[in-house]
C-alpha positions in Angstrom: 8.4 8.1 33.2 10.5 10.8 31.6 9.0 14.3 31.5 8.8 16.1 28.1 9.3 19.7 27.4 6.4 20.7 25.1 4.9 24.0 24.1 1.2 24.1 24.9 -1.1 24.5 21.9 -3.5 27.4 22.2 -7.2 26.8 22.1 -9.0 27.8 19.0 -12.4 29.2 18.6 -15.2 26.7 18.2 -16.3 25.1 14.9 -16.5 28.4 12.9 -12.7 28.2 12.9 -12.9 25.0 10.8 -14.3 26.8 7.8 -12.1 29.8 8.3 -9.0 27.7 8.4 -9.4 26.8 4.7 -8.9 30.5 3.8 -5.5 30.6 5.5 -2.7 31.0 2.9 -0.6 28.7 5.0 -2.3 26.2 7.3 -0.6 24.6 10.2 1.3 21.3 10.5 1.8 20.5 14.1 1.3 17.1 15.6 -1.7 16.7 17.9 -1.3 16.1 21.6 -1.2 12.6 22.8 -4.5 10.6 22.9 -5.7 9.6 26.4 -4.3 6.3 27.5 -7.8 4.8 27.6 -8.2 5.2 23.8 -5.7 2.4 23.2 -6.6 1.7 19.6 -5.5 5.2 18.5 -1.7 5.8 18.3 -0.5 8.7 20.3 0.6 11.8 18.3 3.9 13.4 19.1 3.9 17.2 19.5 7.3 17.4 17.7 5.9 19.2 14.7 9.1 20.4 13.2 12.0 19.1 15.3 12.3 16.1 17.8 10.7 16.5 21.2 13.3 17.0 23.9 13.2 15.2 27.3 14.3 16.8 30.5 17.3 14.4 30.5 18.5 16.0 27.2 17.7 13.1 24.9 15.2 13.3 22.0 12.0 11.3 21.9 12.0 9.4 18.6 9.5 10.4 16.0 10.2 7.2 14.0 9.9 4.4 16.5 6.7 3.2 18.1 6.4 0.7 21.0 3.1 -1.0 20.0 0.8 -1.5 17.1 -2.4 0.4 16.9 -4.3 -2.8 16.0 -6.3 -4.3 18.8 -5.5 -7.7 17.4 -1.8 -7.3 18.2 -1.7 -7.1 22.0 2.0 -7.2 22.7 4.7 -4.6 22.3 6.3 -4.8 18.9 9.5 -6.0 20.6 7.5 -9.1 21.8 5.3 -9.6 18.7 6.6 -12.6 16.8 6.3 -11.4 13.2 7.8 -8.8 10.9 6.1 -5.5 11.3 7.2 -2.1 10.1 5.4 1.1 11.3 5.8 4.2 9.1 4.8 7.2 11.1 3.4 10.4 9.7 6.5 12.3 10.9 8.6 10.3 8.5 6.2 10.9 5.6 6.2 14.6 6.4 10.0 14.8 6.3 10.1 13.0 3.0 7.3 15.0 1.4 5.4 11.7 0.7 1.7 12.2 -0.2 0.5 8.8 -1.4 0.5 5.3 -0.1 2.9 4.3 -2.9 5.3 7.0 -1.8 5.1 5.8 1.8 5.7 2.1 0.8 9.1 3.2 -0.6 10.2 3.0 3.1 9.8 -0.8 3.3 11.9 -3.3 1.2 10.3 -6.1 -0.7 7.4 -4.1 -2.2 7.3 -3.6 -6.0 4.8 -1.6 -8.2 3.0 -3.0 -11.2 2.0 -1.3 -14.5 -0.5 -3.8 -15.9 -1.2 -6.2 -18.7 -0.1 -5.4 -22.3 -2.3 -2.7 -23.6 -4.1 -2.2 -20.3 -2.9 -0.1 -17.4 -3.5 -0.9 -13.7 -5.6 1.6 -11.8 -5.0 2.7 -8.2 -2.4 1.2 -5.9 -1.1 -2.0 -7.5 1.8 -3.8 -5.9 3.4 -7.0 -4.8 4.9 -7.8 -1.4 7.3 -10.7 -0.8 6.5 -12.0 -4.3 2.7 -12.2 -3.9 0.0 -9.7 -5.0 -1.0 -7.5 -2.1 -3.3 -5.0 -3.8 -6.4 -6.4 -2.1 -4.7 -6.7 1.3 -5.0 -3.0 2.2 -7.0 -2.2 5.4 -8.1 1.0 7.1 -8.3 0.6 10.8 -8.5 -3.2 10.4 -11.2 -3.2 7.7 -10.5 -4.2 4.1 -10.3 -1.2 1.8 -11.5 -2.0 -1.8 -11.4 0.0 -5.0 -9.0 1.2 -7.6 -8.0 4.4 -5.8 -4.6 6.0 -5.4 -4.6 6.5 -1.6 -3.5 9.8 -0.1 -1.8 9.9 3.4 -3.4 13.2 4.5 -5.7 11.5 7.1 -3.2 8.9 8.4 -1.5 8.7 11.7 0.7 5.8 10.6 1.0 2.9 8.2 1.6 -0.6 9.6 3.1 -3.1 7.2 2.7 -6.7 8.5 4.6 -9.3 6.4 4.0 -13.0 6.0 0.7 -14.9 5.7 -1.7 -13.4 8.2 -5.0 -15.1 7.7 -5.8 -15.4 11.4 -5.5 -11.6 11.6 -7.4 -10.5 8.6 -9.0 -13.4 6.7 -8.6 -14.2 3.0 -6.0 -13.0 0.5 -3.2 -12.3 3.0 -0.6 -14.5 1.3 2.1 -11.9 1.7 0.8 -10.0 4.7 -1.2 -6.9 4.8 -1.0 -3.1 5.1 -3.1 -1.4 7.8 -3.7 2.4 7.5 -4.4 4.0 10.9 -6.8 7.0 10.7 -6.4 10.3 12.5 -9.1 10.6 15.2 -10.1 13.5 17.6 -7.7 14.3 20.4 -8.2 15.9 23.8 -6.5 19.2 23.0 -7.3 21.9 20.5 -5.0 22.7 17.7 -4.7 23.8 14.1 -2.0 22.5 11.8 -1.5 22.3 8.0 0.9 22.8 5.1 1.1 24.4 1.7 3.4 23.1 -1.0 4.6 24.3 -4.4 7.1 22.5 -6.6 8.3 21.5 -10.0 5.8 20.1 -12.6 3.3 22.7 -11.4 2.9 21.0 -8.1 0.4 22.7 -5.8 -0.9 21.1 -2.6 -2.5 22.3 0.7 -3.6 20.3 3.7 -5.3 21.2 7.0 -5.9 19.4 10.3 -8.1 21.1 12.8 -8.9 19.5 16.2 -11.3 21.3 18.5 -12.1 20.4 22.1 -15.9 21.0 22.5 -16.2 20.0 26.2 -14.5 17.6 28.6 -14.2 14.3 26.8 -15.8 15.6 23.5 -13.8 16.8 20.5 -14.2 17.2 16.8 -11.5 17.0 14.1 -11.4 17.8 10.4 -8.7 16.8 8.0 -8.7 18.1 4.4 -6.4 18.1 1.4 -6.3 19.8 -2.0 -3.7 18.7 -4.6 -3.5 19.8 -8.2 -0.2 18.7 -9.8 1.4 17.6 -13.0 3.7 14.6 -13.1 7.4 15.4 -13.3 8.9 14.5 -16.7 5.5 13.8 -18.4 3.4 15.9 -20.7 -0.4 16.1 -20.3 -0.5 13.8 -17.3 -2.3 15.4 -14.3 -3.3 14.4 -10.8 -6.0 16.2 -8.9 -7.3 15.2 -5.5 -9.5 16.9 -3.0 -10.8 15.3 0.2 -12.4 15.8 3.6 -12.3 13.6 6.7 -14.5 14.9 9.5 -14.6 13.0 12.9 -16.3 13.4 16.2 -15.4 11.7 19.6 -17.3 11.4 22.9 -15.9 10.2 26.2 -12.2 10.8 25.5 -10.3 9.8 28.6 -13.2 7.9 30.0 -14.0 4.1 30.1 -16.6 4.5 27.3 -15.6 6.2 24.1 -17.5 6.6 20.9 -16.1 7.8 17.5 -17.9 8.6 14.3 -15.7 9.4 11.4 -15.8 9.5 7.6 -13.6 10.1 4.6 -14.6 11.5 1.3 -12.1 11.6 -1.6 -12.6 12.9 -5.2 -9.9 12.5 -7.8 -9.9 13.9 -11.4 -6.8 12.6 -13.1 -5.3 12.3 -16.6 -3.9 8.7 -16.5 -0.6 7.6 -18.0 -0.3 4.6 -20.2 3.5 4.8 -20.3 6.0 5.0 -23.1 7.3 2.3 -25.6 10.3 0.4 -24.4 12.0 0.5 -27.8 15.7 1.6 -27.7 16.2 0.5 -24.1 19.0 -2.1 -23.5 17.8 -5.6 -23.9 14.9 -4.7 -26.2 13.8 -7.8 -28.3 11.5 -8.6 -31.1 9.2 -11.6 -31.9 10.6 -13.9 -34.6 7.7 -12.8 -36.9 9.5 -9.4 -37.4 12.1 -10.0 -40.1 14.2 -8.2 -42.7 15.0 -4.5 -42.8 12.2 -3.8 -40.3 13.9 -6.1 -37.7 17.3 -4.5 -38.2 15.9 -1.0 -38.0 13.8 -1.6 -34.9 16.6 -3.4 -32.9 18.9 -0.4 -33.5 16.3 2.3 -32.9 16.7 5.1 -30.5 14.5 5.7 -27.4 11.5 7.9 -27.6 11.3 11.2 -25.9 10.5 10.3 -22.3 8.0 13.1 -22.0 5.9 11.8 -24.9 2.2 11.2 -24.1 0.6 8.5 -26.3 -3.0 9.0 -25.1 -5.5 11.7 -25.5 -6.1 15.0 -23.7 -9.6 13.6 -23.2 -8.4 10.5 -21.3 -9.7 10.7 -17.7 -9.8 9.0 -14.4 -12.6 10.0 -12.0 -12.8 8.5 -8.5 -15.3 9.0 -5.8 -14.4 7.2 -2.6 -16.5 7.5 0.6 -16.6 5.7 3.9 -18.4 6.2 7.2 -17.3 4.5 10.4 -18.6 4.2 13.9 -16.5 2.8 16.8 -17.6 2.1 20.3 -15.0 1.2 23.0 -16.0 0.2 26.5 -13.5 -0.6 29.3 -15.2 -3.1 31.6 -12.4 -3.2 34.2 -9.8 -5.8 35.0 -8.1 -5.3 31.6 -11.1 -6.1 29.6 -12.3 -3.9 26.6 -15.2 -4.5 24.2 -15.2 -2.8 20.8 -17.7 -2.6 18.1 -16.9 -1.1 14.7 -19.3 -0.6 11.8 -18.5 0.7 8.3 -20.1 1.4 5.0 -17.7 2.2 2.2 -18.2 2.8 -1.5 -15.6 3.5 -4.2 -16.6 4.4 -7.8 -14.1 4.7 -10.6 -14.7 5.7 -14.2 -11.6 5.6 -16.3 -10.7 6.0 -20.0 -7.0 5.3 -20.7 -5.0 4.7 -23.8 -2.6 1.8 -24.0 0.2 1.3 -26.6 1.0 -2.0 -28.2 2.8 -2.9 -31.5 5.3 -0.8 -33.4 5.3 -0.8 -37.3 8.3 0.4 -39.2 6.3 1.7 -42.2 9.5 2.8 -44.0 12.4 1.1 -42.1 15.0 3.6 -43.2 12.8 6.6 -42.0 11.9 6.5 -38.3 9.7 9.5 -38.7 7.2 7.2 -40.5 7.1 4.6 -37.7 3.8 4.1 -35.8 2.6 2.4 -32.7 -0.9 0.9 -32.3 -3.1 2.0 -29.5 -6.0 0.5 -27.5 -8.7 2.4 -25.5 -9.6 0.9 -22.2 -12.8 2.1 -20.5 -13.3 0.8 -16.9 -16.4 1.7 -14.9 -16.3 -0.1 -11.5 -18.1 0.3 -8.2 -16.9 -1.4 -5.0 -18.9 -1.5 -1.8 -18.3 -2.9 1.7 -20.7 -3.1 4.7 -19.2 -4.6 7.8 -19.8 -5.0 11.6 -17.0 -6.2 13.8 -17.3 -6.9 17.5 -14.2 -7.9 19.6 -13.2 -8.4 23.2 -9.7 -7.9 24.5 -8.9 -9.2 28.0 -6.1 -10.4 30.2 -6.6 -13.1 32.8 -4.8 -16.0 34.4 -5.6 -19.7 34.4 -3.5 -22.5 36.1 -0.8 -19.9 36.7 -0.6 -18.9 33.1 -1.3 -15.3 32.0 -3.4 -14.9 28.9 -3.7 -11.8 26.7 -6.7 -12.7 24.6 -8.5 -11.1 21.6 -11.6 -12.7 20.3 -14.2 -11.4 17.9 -16.9 -11.8 15.3 -16.8 -10.2 11.9 -19.8 -9.9 9.5 -19.0 -8.4 6.1 -20.6 -8.0 2.7 -18.4 -6.9 -0.2 -19.4 -6.3 -3.8 -17.9 -5.3 -7.2 -20.0 -4.2 -10.2 -18.4 -3.6 -13.6 -20.2 -1.8 -16.4 -18.8 -2.7 -19.8 -18.1 -0.5 -22.7 -16.8 -1.1 -26.2 -14.2 1.4 -27.2 -13.9 2.7 -30.7 -10.8 1.7 -32.6 -8.0 4.2 -31.9 -5.7 5.3 -34.8 -2.0 4.5 -34.5 0.3 7.2 -33.2 3.5 8.4 -34.7 6.1 6.6 -32.6 8.5 9.6 -32.1 6.0 12.4 -32.4 2.6 11.5 -31.0 -0.2 14.0 -31.1 -2.3 13.9 -27.9 -4.9 16.4 -29.4 -6.1 14.0 -32.1 -9.6 12.6 -31.5 -9.2 9.0 -30.4 -12.9 8.3 -30.2 -15.0 7.3 -27.2 -16.8 4.2 -26.1 -20.3 2.6 -26.4 -22.1 1.1 -23.5 -22.2 -2.7 -23.8 -24.5 -4.1 -21.0 -24.2 -7.6 -22.4 -20.6 -7.7 -21.0 -21.4 -6.4 -17.5 -20.2 -8.4 -14.6 -21.2 -8.4 -10.9 -19.6 -10.2 -8.0 -20.1 -10.3 -4.2 -18.7 -12.1 -1.1 -20.5 -12.4 2.2 -18.3 -13.4 5.1 -19.1 -14.6 8.6 -15.9 -15.0 10.7 -15.0 -15.8 14.3 -11.5 -15.6 15.6 -9.4 -15.9 18.8 -5.8 -14.7 19.2 -4.1 -15.6 22.5 -0.7 -14.9 24.0 0.2 -17.1 26.9 3.0 -16.2 29.3 4.4 -19.7 30.1 7.1 -18.1 32.2 8.3 -14.6 32.7 10.5 -15.0 29.6 8.7 -17.5 27.4 5.5 -16.7 25.5 3.4 -18.8 23.3 1.1 -17.2 20.7 -1.9 -19.1 19.2 -4.4 -17.8 16.7 -7.4 -19.4 15.0 -9.9 -17.9 12.6 -12.8 -19.6 10.8 -14.5 -18.0 7.9 -17.5 -18.9 5.9 -17.5 -17.3 2.4 -20.5 -17.2 0.1 -19.4 -15.8 -3.2 -21.6 -15.0 -6.2 -20.6 -13.9 -9.7 -22.7 -13.2 -12.7 -22.4 -12.2 -16.4 -25.1 -11.7 -19.0 -24.9 -15.4 -19.9 -23.9 -17.2 -16.8 -24.1 -17.2 -13.0 -21.9 -18.9 -10.5 -21.8 -19.3 -6.7 -19.6 -21.0 -4.2 -19.6 -21.4 -0.5 -16.5 -22.3 1.5 -15.5 -22.9 5.1 -11.9 -22.0 5.6 -9.7 -22.0 8.7 -6.6 -19.9 9.2 -4.1 -20.3 12.1 -0.9 -19.0 13.5 1.4 -20.1 16.2 4.7 -18.7 17.6 7.1 -19.2 20.5 9.0 -16.2 21.8 11.8 -16.1 24.3 13.0 -12.9 26.1 16.7 -13.1 26.2 16.8 -9.8 28.1 14.5 -6.9 28.9 15.5 -5.5 25.5 15.9 -8.5 23.3 13.8 -11.4 22.0 14.0 -14.4 19.7 11.1 -16.2 18.1 9.9 -19.0 15.8 6.6 -18.5 14.1 4.3 -20.3 11.6 1.1 -19.1 10.0 -1.1 -19.6 7.0 -3.6 -17.8 4.8 -6.4 -19.1 2.7 -7.6 -17.7 -0.7 -10.9 -19.3 -1.9 -12.0 -19.1 -5.5 -12.8 -15.5 -6.4 -11.3 -14.3 -3.1 -9.1 -11.7 -4.8 -11.2 -10.4 -7.7 -14.9 -11.4 -7.1 -14.7 -13.6 -10.2 -15.9 -17.2 -10.4 -15.7 -19.5 -13.5 -16.4 -23.0 -14.7 -12.7 -23.8 -15.0 -9.3 -22.5 -13.9 -8.2 -21.1 -10.6 -11.5 -19.4 -9.9 -13.6 -22.5 -10.7 -16.4 -23.0 -8.2 -15.2 -26.5 -7.7 -11.6 -25.5 -7.0 -10.0 -25.9 -3.6 -8.8 -22.8 -1.9 -5.1 -21.8 -2.2 -3.2 -22.0 1.0 -0.1 -20.0 1.8 2.1 -21.1 4.7 4.8 -19.0 6.3 7.7 -20.0 8.6 9.8 -17.3 10.3 12.7 -17.2 12.7 13.5 -13.8 14.0 15.1 -11.6 16.7 14.3 -8.1 17.9 16.4 -5.8 20.0 16.0 -2.4 21.6 19.4 -0.7 22.0 20.8 2.7 23.1 18.5 3.0 26.1 15.6 1.5 24.0 15.7 4.4 21.5 16.8 2.2 18.6 15.1 -1.0 17.5 16.9 -3.7 15.4 15.1 -6.7 13.9 16.2 -9.7 11.8 14.1 -12.4 10.3 14.6 -15.5 8.2 11.4 -16.3 6.3 9.9 -18.9 3.9 6.5 -18.7 2.3 4.9 -21.3 0.1 1.6 -20.8 -1.7 0.0 -24.2 -2.7 -3.0 -25.1 -4.8 -2.3 -23.1 -7.9 -3.8 -24.5 -11.1 -1.3 -26.2 -13.4 -1.5 -29.0 -16.0 -0.3 -32.6 -15.8 3.0 -32.9 -17.8 1.7 -36.0 -19.7 -2.1 -35.7 -19.9 -2.4 -31.9 -20.1 -5.3 -32.2 -17.6 -5.6 -29.3 -15.2 -4.7 -29.9 -11.6 -4.0 -27.8 -8.5 -0.5 -29.0 -8.1 1.3 -25.7 -8.7 3.3 -23.9 -6.0 5.1 -20.6 -5.5 7.9 -20.5 -2.9 9.5 -17.3 -1.6 12.3 -17.3 1.0 14.8 -14.7 2.2 16.1 -12.6 5.0 14.8 -9.2 6.2 16.8 -6.7 8.4 15.5 -3.4 9.8 16.5 -0.6 12.1 14.4 2.3 13.4 14.9 4.9 16.0 17.8 7.1 17.2 21.5 6.8 17.0 22.2 9.9 19.0 20.1 12.5 20.7 19.1 14.2 17.5 20.0 11.7 14.8 17.2 9.4 13.7 16.9 6.7 11.0 14.6 4.1 9.5 16.2 1.4 7.3 15.6 -2.0 5.9 17.1 -4.7 3.7 15.4 -7.7 2.3 16.5 -10.6 0.1 14.0 -12.7 -1.8 14.6 -16.0 -3.6 11.5 -17.0 -5.6 10.6 -20.2 -7.4 7.5 -21.6 -9.0 7.1 -25.4 -8.7 5.1 -27.6 -11.1 3.7 -24.6 -12.9 2.7 -25.5 -16.5 0.2 -24.1 -18.9 -0.8 -25.6 -22.3 -1.8 -24.0 -25.6 -5.1 -25.7 -26.4 -4.5 -25.3 -30.2 -1.0 -26.6 -30.5 -0.8 -28.7 -27.3 2.6 -27.1 -26.4 3.3 -26.7 -22.7 5.0 -23.7 -21.2 6.8 -24.2 -17.9 7.2 -21.3 -15.5 9.9 -21.4 -12.8 10.2 -17.8 -11.6 8.0 -15.1 -10.1 7.7 -11.7 -11.9 8.6 -8.4 -10.3 10.5 -10.1 -7.4 14.0 -8.5 -7.0 16.6 -10.7 -5.3 17.2 -7.9 -2.9 16.1 -4.4 -2.1 17.0 -1.8 0.5 15.8 1.5 1.9 17.2 4.1 4.2 16.0 7.5 5.5 17.8 9.5 8.2 17.5 13.0 9.6 19.6 15.1 12.0 18.7 18.1 14.0 21.2 20.9 14.3 19.7 23.9 16.2 16.8 25.3 14.3 17.8 23.2 11.2 16.9 19.6 10.3 18.6 17.8 7.5 17.4 14.6 6.0 18.6 12.2 3.3 17.5 8.8 2.0 18.4 6.2 -0.6 16.6 3.2 -1.9 17.8 0.4 -4.1 15.8 -2.3 -6.0 17.6 -5.1 -7.8 16.7 -6.5 -11.2 13.1 -7.6 -11.6 12.4 -10.3 -14.1 9.5 -10.2 -16.6 10.3 -13.3 -18.6 10.0 -16.2 -16.1 9.3 -19.2 -18.4 11.7 -22.0 -19.3 13.0 -21.8 -22.9 10.8 -18.7 -23.5 10.3 -17.7 -27.1 11.5 -14.2 -28.0 8.8 -11.6 -27.7 8.6 -7.8 -28.3 9.9 -5.8 -25.4 12.2 -6.0 -22.4 12.9 -9.2 -20.5 13.4 -7.5 -17.2 13.2 -4.3 -15.3 16.8 -3.1 -14.5 18.1 -2.4 -11.1 17.9 1.2 -9.9 19.1 3.4 -7.0 17.4 6.7 -6.0 18.7 9.3 -3.5 16.6 12.0 -1.9 17.3 15.0 0.4 15.5 17.4 2.7 16.4 20.5 4.7 14.0 22.3 7.1 14.3 25.5 9.1 12.2 26.4 12.1 11.4 30.1 11.7 9.7 30.1 15.1 7.7 27.7 17.3 4.7 28.0 14.9 6.3 28.2 11.4 8.6 25.8 9.6 9.9 25.9 6.1 11.0 22.7 4.3 12.7 21.9 1.0 12.7 18.4 -0.5 14.6 17.3 -3.5 13.8 13.8 -4.9 16.0 11.9 -7.2 18.9 14.1 -6.1 21.3 13.0 -8.8 18.7 13.0 -11.6 19.2 9.4 -12.5 17.0 8.0 -15.3 15.4 4.8 -14.2 12.5 2.5 -15.0 10.0 2.3 -12.2 7.6 -0.3 -13.8 7.3 -2.4 -16.9 4.1 -4.0 -18.2 3.6 -7.7 -18.4 4.1 -7.7 -22.2 7.4 -5.9 -21.9 6.5 -3.3 -24.6 5.9 -0.3 -22.5 7.2 1.2 -19.3 7.0 4.1 -16.9 10.0 6.0 -15.6 10.7 7.2 -12.2 10.4 11.0 -11.7 13.5 13.0 -12.7 15.0 15.4 -10.1 12.2 17.4 -8.6 12.0 20.0 -5.9 9.2 21.2 -3.6 9.0 23.9 -0.9 6.6 23.4 1.9 5.5 25.9 4.6 4.1 24.3 7.8 2.3 26.3 10.4 1.0 25.0 13.8 -0.9 26.5 16.7 
């Protein structure tokens, strides 16, 4: 094993230092020391706070590349794991100045962001992956994370993106894969690290990470963040976050380890409903708009991109709390038992203004034009209570080596929505909206409250069999029983389903540094499995069969340049079956609809030379909907859908950095091709844009190591100040823009 040259971190005073650290004008940002080998579910932390760690042999240890997933369900090294997995480490996020999950996911191709439905605006992290919704497939340390919250990365070691149906890993709603957020946990050494950032749009942010060794094998850690920032290019819109994540560990470096950790997030934001899409290339109007008004609107100019069409009284308040305990026991002979329990609660209260239809009051005078508005009040509480027990072991039978993970999961999840009726909002002046006009509030409407819950009992087994030294067979099976309940003021529904998920793969080691594999897997989505909603008819009808997504993948993975650089390539095809459609002749609803997504994904991560690192990916995506028809119950006219919204034919991302003495320089670029909104055959003209245009964004970074404890870093995003559309609503009438060129200066200090 190569020896590393590392500066030892100095011990800090016991816990009193935790509180004192918040008073520091610049708090430290050094990576913690590696976790003990026994704590195998927690990824090791590099001590290369500001520049790559240097080995005795003169090469640099990669801050980008990892050898193994932090998930106990994935027992093999990533090189020998037969599925597409990308790990985004905190070192990459720090170089990029990324602070949110949505920022972090810009590092992986094939993920697109959503704005919402017509006058409504989506809350929290809302995105698709490989053509399927993945917003409910976000996990924290392997446990589903619910709630409309914009997730911060302050308490994350790394983010693992697993693509393709993964029901045997996680259970329901994994049609496109899942995202697993790995939490920072106490380490064996003592250290203080943190950062302070200022930037354009009144950006102000500070974070702290304090780890204190209390005694041999016992440590406490506290992560915290405070962020109070505007949004570049937007008036009125604000984002405020403050959060704490304390944790305590016993038995570090011993066969029995116990962790108790929690996370508490508070957000007070002014949400953004976007701007009208009028004036953008491709803007269309419904056929009902005629005469001078039609001529004027089709030739109109764009609105000022900083315009805010809501009210200064719009708000988004989020309270997200979770408490977790984890016990790990090494029983010897390669066997480990784990038990994880968690209670989580996310509360979101949100009043946001949406914009809808434009009226050319006097067609010849644009200063008289107005746009109608709607007020959307959401009050939602999500809760989860879970206990997961698993056993990881290695053994041999009949000459075959097994790496087996088996476990039982018991979970209760719920979502309660309190209803409000918003007062009618006056129309805004299209080109000169006044955010200080009183738009009215809302009235409590208990008759429209809804409540849903799902109780799950699951048992699973995931086994990797070494058939020969070079040939491995992976088998996975998971059986879940769901009991779902949903109620309104006038109706109550319930459904119980047994569902079975599976995966299988055959992997061959062509060399010590190269593998090829063929894999197949599925994922099951029972009625109400993605939104806790049941109904008498439609996709969420209690009598409906679950949807099933199947994925087939051929791939290869290679470690090159003395195993410092990893290259992967995969050819994939996913098909989601059981979607509700109507018969082309009888108009009777059936579950004959399908969505098919296929393409190629390429990725590279690691080092090109001793001090030149990169992470890059390219994905193609060909999407098609099959037998997808809906019917207008009034006219009897059918609409045929043959495409998938917000699914670019290709996307790519690249980030690279180079160390030169005490300097580090970084640069990145991402590209997303056209994303279609109109996906129906012979669609009638409607107001808005038919698609979201392609865009390319470049970013840059420069850092200077002042000394071993202090580092200064400058980040510039959207380096060439390109104006581009980052998301478009389903109705096509409003959009959000990507941030214009912004700059931020960060001071990192580590002891």
